[in-house]
N, C-alpha and C positions, 0 to 999 in steps of 0.2 A: 242604712248606707247603701248606695248603689254600687254594684260591683260589675265590671265588664266581664263578659264570658271569657273564661280561660281558654286559650288556644290549644292547650294540651289536654286538660281534663274535660273540656267541652261543657262546662257548667258555670253558672253565675252565682251559685250558692256557696258561701264561705264554708259552711259545714261540709258540703260535698267535695269542695276543693281540698279541705283538710283531710278528709277520709281518703281521697285519691292519693295524696302524697304520703299518707301513712302506709300505703300499700305499694308505692312505686319509688324508684330512685331516679334522680335527675339524669344519671348517666344513661338510662334507658332511652332518653330522648336527645342526647348530645350528638351533634354532628361534628366529628373531629376536623372536617375540612372547612367548617365555617369559622370565621374570625371570632375571637372571644368577645370583642367589643368594637363598636364603630363610634369613634369620637373625633372631635376636632379640637385642636389645641388653640387656645386663645390666650392673649397676653394683655394685661392692663398697662397702658402707657399714660402717665400723667400728662394732662393738657391744661394749659392756662384757662381759667374759667371764661374769660372774655372771648378767647379764641374758640373755645368749645361752643359757646352760644352762637357765634357767627357761623360756624360749620353746621350746627343743627338747623339754623335758619336756611342756609343754602340747600341742605339736604331736603328739608321740608318743601322748599320751592320747586325742587326737581322731582318731588314725589318718590324719593328713595330714602332708605334708612341711613342714619348717621354712619353705621358700620360700612355700608356699601359705598358711600361717598368717600370715606377715608381710605378704604381699600383700593378704590379706583385711582385716587390721587397717588397713593403710594406706589401702585403698579406703574403708573405713568412716569413717575419720578425715577423709579428703578430702571425702566427701559431707556429713558432719556439719559440717565447717567452712564449706563452700559454702552450705549451707542454714541454718546457725545464725546 
């Protein structure tokens, strides 16, 4: 199994990584000013199958992802609603 080189222990050997963490504690490398996690919140919204197919087709024609097209349209509608 291929393992990427660890950014902390500087090795790609599972055995050496294990030995490293046997001798160290993660708090030695913790940066209290760094955020604990970087994540985006996403929500699933049910869409009628035929409508979804049409939107997927349009997104494909524009060369963008379905998610990007839907977000663009939603932003446009929100701006239109707020200013209209």
